[in-house]
C-alpha positions as CSV (number, residue, x, y, z in Angstrom):
1,M,33.9,-58.7,13.6
2,A,35.4,-55.3,12.9
3,A,38.9,-54.9,11.4
4,L,41.6,-53.7,13.8
5,M,42.7,-50.1,13.6
6,R,46.2,-48.6,14.0
7,T,47.2,-48.4,17.7
8,A,47.2,-44.8,19.0
9,V,49.4,-43.3,21.7
10,R,48.0,-40.4,23.6
11,P,48.3,-38.5,26.9
12,F,46.5,-40.2,29.9
13,V,45.5,-38.5,33.0
14,A,43.9,-40.4,35.9
15,A,42.0,-38.6,38.6
16,G,44.5,-36.9,40.9
17,A,47.5,-38.2,39.0
18,R,50.3,-36.7,36.9
19,R,50.1,-36.6,33.1
20,T,51.4,-39.8,31.5
21,M,51.3,-41.3,28.0
22,A,48.8,-44.0,27.2
23,I,48.4,-46.6,24.5
24,D,45.2,-47.6,22.9
25,A,45.9,-51.3,22.5
26,K,43.8,-53.4,20.1
27,L,43.0,-57.0,21.3
28,V,40.8,-60.0,20.5
29,R,38.9,-61.4,23.5
30,F,36.2,-63.8,24.5
31,E,33.8,-63.2,27.4
32,R,32.0,-66.6,27.0
33,F,32.9,-70.0,25.8
34,G,32.0,-71.3,22.4
35,A,33.0,-71.7,18.7
36,P,35.7,-69.1,18.0
37,Q,33.9,-67.5,15.2
38,N,30.9,-66.9,17.5
39,V,32.5,-65.6,20.7
40,L,35.6,-63.7,19.7
41,S,35.4,-59.9,19.4
42,V,37.8,-57.0,18.8
43,A,38.2,-54.5,21.6
44,T,40.4,-51.6,22.7
45,E,42.2,-51.3,26.0
46,T,43.9,-48.2,27.3
47,L,47.3,-48.9,28.8
48,S,49.3,-46.4,30.9
49,E,53.0,-46.2,30.2
50,D,53.5,-45.3,33.9
51,L,54.7,-48.8,34.9
52,K,55.1,-50.3,38.4
53,A,58.5,-51.4,39.4
54,N,58.2,-55.0,38.3
55,Q,56.2,-54.4,35.1
56,V,57.1,-54.5,31.4
57,L,55.4,-52.9,28.5
58,V,55.4,-55.3,25.6
59,Q,54.5,-54.7,22.0
60,M,53.4,-58.0,20.4
61,V,54.9,-58.5,16.9
62,A,53.6,-61.9,15.9
63,A,51.2,-64.5,17.4
64,P,50.2,-67.9,16.0
65,I,46.6,-69.2,16.0
66,T,46.7,-72.7,17.4
67,P,44.4,-75.7,18.3
68,N,45.2,-75.0,21.9
69,D,43.8,-71.5,21.6
70,F,40.6,-72.9,20.2
71,H,40.5,-75.5,23.0
72,E,40.7,-72.7,25.5
73,I,38.1,-70.5,23.7
74,K,35.7,-73.4,23.7
75,G,36.0,-73.8,27.5
76,F,38.0,-77.1,27.5
77,S,41.1,-75.8,29.3
78,A,41.8,-76.4,32.9
79,S,41.9,-72.7,33.7
80,G,38.3,-72.3,32.6
81,S,38.7,-68.5,32.3
82,T,37.9,-66.0,29.6
83,G,39.9,-63.0,28.5
84,V,42.3,-62.0,25.8
85,A,42.9,-64.9,23.4
86,G,46.2,-66.4,22.3
87,N,48.9,-68.4,24.2
88,E,51.9,-68.2,21.9
89,G,53.6,-65.2,20.5
90,L,56.7,-63.0,20.2
91,G,56.8,-59.5,21.8
92,K,59.3,-56.6,21.9
93,V,60.0,-54.7,25.1
94,L,59.1,-51.0,24.8
95,S,59.9,-50.1,28.4
96,T,60.4,-51.5,31.9
97,G,59.6,-50.6,35.5
98,S,62.4,-49.4,37.8
99,G,62.8,-52.8,39.4
100,V,63.4,-54.7,36.2
101,A,67.2,-55.0,35.6
102,D,67.5,-58.0,33.3
103,L,65.4,-56.7,30.4
104,A,65.9,-53.7,28.2
105,K,64.1,-51.8,25.5
106,D,64.0,-53.7,22.2
107,D,64.6,-57.1,23.8
108,F,62.4,-59.9,22.4
109,V,60.3,-62.0,24.7
110,V,57.9,-64.9,24.7
111,P,55.2,-65.8,27.2
112,A,56.5,-67.7,30.3
113,A,53.1,-69.5,30.8
114,A,49.9,-70.3,29.0
115,G,47.0,-67.7,29.2
116,F,49.2,-64.7,28.3
117,G,46.7,-63.3,25.8
118,T,48.9,-62.8,22.8
119,W,46.3,-61.7,20.3
120,R,46.8,-58.0,21.0
121,T,49.1,-55.2,20.0
122,H,50.4,-54.3,23.5
123,A,50.4,-55.6,27.0
124,V,51.6,-54.5,30.4
125,V,52.7,-57.6,32.4
126,D,54.9,-58.6,35.3
127,R,58.5,-59.4,34.5
128,A,57.9,-63.1,35.5
129,A,55.3,-63.4,32.7
130,V,57.9,-63.3,29.9
131,T,61.1,-65.1,28.9
132,R,63.8,-63.3,26.9
133,V,64.7,-64.8,23.5
134,D,67.4,-64.0,21.0
135,T,65.7,-63.9,17.6
136,T,68.8,-63.0,15.5
137,G,68.5,-64.5,12.0
138,V,64.9,-65.6,12.5
139,S,61.8,-63.9,11.2
140,D,59.2,-62.7,13.7
141,E,56.6,-65.2,12.6
142,V,58.9,-68.2,12.7
143,A,60.2,-67.1,16.2
144,S,56.7,-66.7,17.5
145,A,55.9,-70.3,16.6
146,A,59.3,-71.8,17.4
147,I,58.9,-72.6,21.0
148,V,55.7,-74.5,21.9
149,A,55.5,-77.0,19.0
150,P,59.2,-77.9,18.8
151,G,59.5,-77.8,22.6
152,T,56.6,-80.2,22.9
153,A,58.2,-82.5,20.3
154,Q,61.5,-82.6,22.1
155,R,59.8,-83.5,25.4
156,L,57.6,-86.2,23.8
157,L,60.7,-87.8,22.3
158,T,62.8,-87.7,25.5
159,D,60.6,-87.8,28.6
160,F,58.6,-91.0,28.2
161,V,60.5,-93.8,26.4
162,D,64.2,-94.5,26.0
163,L,64.4,-94.3,22.2
164,E,67.4,-95.5,20.2
165,E,68.4,-95.4,16.6
166,G,66.2,-97.7,14.5
167,D,63.2,-97.6,16.9
168,V,59.8,-96.9,15.6
169,I,57.2,-94.4,16.8
170,I,53.7,-93.6,15.5
171,Q,51.6,-90.4,15.6
172,N,48.3,-89.0,14.5
173,N,47.8,-85.4,13.6
174,A,51.1,-85.5,11.8
175,A,50.2,-82.3,9.9
176,S,50.3,-80.2,13.0
177,T,53.3,-78.2,13.9
178,V,54.1,-80.6,16.7
179,G,53.8,-83.5,14.3
180,Q,56.1,-81.9,11.8
181,A,58.7,-81.2,14.5
182,V,58.4,-84.8,15.8
183,V,59.3,-86.0,12.3
184,Q,62.4,-83.8,12.1
185,Y,63.7,-84.5,15.6
186,A,63.1,-88.2,15.3
187,A,64.8,-88.4,11.9
188,A,67.9,-86.6,13.3
189,R,68.2,-89.4,15.8
190,G,67.6,-92.2,13.3
191,I,64.1,-93.0,14.7
192,K,61.5,-94.2,12.2
193,T,58.1,-92.5,12.1
194,I,54.7,-93.6,11.0
195,N,52.6,-90.5,10.4
196,I,48.8,-90.3,10.1
197,A,47.1,-87.1,9.0
198,R,43.7,-86.0,7.7
199,S,43.4,-86.0,3.9
200,R,43.7,-82.6,2.2
201,D,43.6,-81.1,-1.3
202,N,47.4,-80.7,-1.4
203,W,48.0,-84.2,-0.1
204,E,50.9,-85.0,-2.4
205,D,52.7,-81.8,-1.5
206,F,52.2,-82.5,2.2
207,V,53.6,-86.0,1.9
208,N,56.6,-84.7,0.0
209,H,57.1,-82.1,2.7
210,L,57.2,-84.8,5.5
211,H,59.3,-87.2,3.5
212,G,61.7,-84.4,2.8
213,H,62.2,-84.0,6.5
214,G,62.7,-87.6,7.2
215,A,59.3,-89.2,7.6
216,T,59.3,-93.0,7.1
217,I,55.6,-93.6,6.3
218,V,52.8,-91.0,5.7
219,V,49.1,-92.1,5.4
220,T,45.7,-90.6,5.7
221,D,43.6,-91.4,8.8
222,E,41.1,-93.3,6.5
223,F,43.8,-95.6,5.3
224,A,45.1,-96.1,8.8
225,R,41.9,-97.9,9.6
226,T,42.2,-100.5,6.9
227,P,44.0,-103.9,6.9
228,D,46.3,-102.6,4.2
229,F,47.8,-100.2,6.8
230,T,48.6,-103.1,9.1
231,K,50.4,-104.8,6.2
232,L,52.3,-101.6,5.2
233,I,53.9,-101.1,8.7
234,A,54.4,-104.8,9.5
235,D,58.1,-104.9,8.4
236,L,59.1,-101.8,10.4
237,G,58.6,-103.5,13.8
238,A,56.1,-102.5,16.5
239,P,56.3,-98.9,17.6
240,K,57.6,-98.2,21.1
241,L,55.9,-94.9,21.4
242,A,52.5,-93.7,20.1
243,L,51.6,-89.9,20.2
244,N,48.0,-88.8,20.2
245,S,46.7,-85.3,19.9
246,V,43.3,-86.1,18.3
247,G,41.6,-88.5,20.7
248,G,38.7,-90.9,20.1
249,R,39.1,-93.5,17.3
250,A,42.3,-91.8,16.2
251,A,43.9,-92.7,19.6
252,T,42.6,-96.3,19.2
253,V,44.5,-96.7,15.9
254,V,47.9,-95.6,17.2
255,A,47.5,-97.4,20.5
256,S,46.6,-100.7,18.7
257,T,49.9,-100.7,16.8
258,L,52.1,-100.5,19.9
259,G,54.4,-103.4,20.8
260,E,54.8,-105.1,24.2
261,D,55.2,-102.6,27.0
262,G,54.7,-99.7,24.6
263,T,53.6,-96.2,25.7
264,L,50.8,-94.0,24.5
265,V,51.2,-90.3,25.2
266,S,48.2,-88.0,24.7
267,F,48.9,-84.2,24.6
268,G,45.8,-82.9,23.0
269,G,42.3,-83.7,21.8
270,M,41.6,-82.0,18.5
271,A,38.6,-84.2,17.6
272,S,37.5,-85.7,21.0
273,S,37.9,-85.0,24.7
274,S,38.2,-88.8,25.3
275,V,40.9,-91.3,24.5
276,D,39.8,-94.7,23.3
277,V,42.3,-97.4,24.1
278,P,41.7,-101.0,23.1
279,L,41.5,-103.4,26.0
280,S,43.7,-105.8,24.2
281,A,46.5,-103.2,24.2
282,L,46.2,-102.8,27.9
283,V,45.8,-106.4,28.9
284,E,47.8,-108.4,26.3
285,K,50.5,-105.8,25.6
286,N,50.7,-104.1,28.9
287,I,50.9,-100.7,27.4
288,T,51.3,-97.5,29.5
289,V,49.0,-94.6,29.0
290,R,50.3,-91.1,29.8
291,G,49.4,-87.5,29.4
292,F,51.6,-84.5,28.8
293,S,51.0,-80.7,28.9
294,F,53.8,-78.5,27.6
295,A,52.2,-75.5,29.3
296,K,52.5,-77.2,32.7
297,W,56.1,-78.3,32.0
298,F,57.1,-74.8,30.9
299,A,55.4,-73.1,33.8
300,A,57.0,-75.5,36.3
301,A,60.5,-75.1,34.8
302,S,63.0,-72.7,36.3
303,P,63.8,-69.5,34.5
304,A,67.1,-71.0,33.4
305,E,65.5,-74.2,32.1
306,R,63.0,-72.1,30.2
307,E,65.6,-69.9,28.6
308,E,67.7,-73.0,27.7
309,L,64.8,-74.6,25.9
310,V,63.7,-71.4,24.2
311,A,67.3,-70.8,23.0
312,K,67.5,-74.4,21.6
313,C,64.2,-74.1,19.8
314,V,65.0,-70.8,18.2
315,D,68.5,-72.0,17.3
316,D,66.9,-75.1,15.6
317,A,64.7,-72.8,13.6
318,R,67.7,-70.5,12.7
319,E,69.8,-73.5,11.6
320,N,66.9,-75.1,9.7
321,R,66.9,-78.2,12.0
322,C,63.2,-77.7,12.6
323,Q,61.0,-76.2,9.9
324,V,57.2,-76.1,10.1
325,L,54.7,-74.8,7.5
326,L,53.3,-71.4,8.5
327,A,51.0,-68.8,6.9
328,R,51.4,-65.1,7.6
329,E,48.3,-62.9,8.0
330,P,48.0,-59.3,9.3
331,F,46.4,-58.8,12.7
332,G,44.4,-55.9,11.3
333,D,42.4,-58.5,9.2
334,F,41.8,-60.9,12.1
335,E,38.4,-62.1,10.8
336,Y,40.0,-63.5,7.6
337,A,43.0,-64.9,9.6
338,L,40.6,-66.7,11.9
339,K,38.5,-68.0,8.9
340,R,41.7,-69.3,7.3
341,S,42.9,-71.0,10.4
342,L,39.6,-72.9,10.8
343,Q,39.9,-74.4,7.3
344,A,41.1,-78.0,7.0
345,G,44.4,-78.4,5.3
346,E,45.7,-74.9,6.0
347,P,49.1,-74.4,7.6
348,K,49.3,-72.7,11.0
349,V,48.3,-69.1,10.7
350,V,50.5,-66.5,12.4
351,L,49.1,-63.0,13.1
352,V,51.6,-60.3,12.3
353,M,51.0,-57.1,14.2
């Protein structure tokens, strides 16, 4: 996979058209589904700066590499389409079409829906494809990752169960950015969290990080499958809400801890495309099993609702109410950034353009 080169701006003349400026945008795309390291490639796309009335020219400044991106690249997303990779990111407006009145040059924007294709230097999109965001006091990489994971955590903690101070929830994949955000938003409301994560070389540092943000219990997924785990959480009380983004046996573990009329919400499948729920939890405890897609929620929300959530998420990052572990890597060395993001125990990698 070739390294990315500096973006060039040059004159562009289409047949029978007037002379305009063009941008040679660099991008990472996939034309077939499969393992990211096998199907992703670097390409160049020529973009004309002669915009249609409702279009916006956006320069991407930062874009995270996320499990959802890998899910899409492997062909597991509902869209089932190939193209430019990347769903999350922060862009800066370079210019707008004549019909765009509510965005201006140098405004910052984030994608309004999944499938945007954020792993590129520039994009020409319709105005409706982006949502404006005020990033004052927040770094580009933090702002680029401040919407989806914290926004997902907020919805998970408010949309499914009426949680009160002192209640208990349990989650797998607690090392993810969503998991870290869940811990912080739950702690702010006095909700206790049982957190399960894969073992890693820096386990002690990771545990200290979660405890420092209010986690109640943090254990490895191996320990969570032992009788000692059941003893450890016994005094907390049964969780009302279980959050699953791993699937398979990991979903079984969190579902089995739920109390009477508890709720299991699945919002991802990092390790498995199936969710294994114990029959005893369904029959004897009458648990509810739900699913959630932040991308669908965000796309269905009104522009005002989207801007409100975006503003809250970025403000939480600005005021340190929600902090997640991130690693910064240059977009020009995408091959290394991808390799790092695929390694277990690494923080979320953010491409900086």
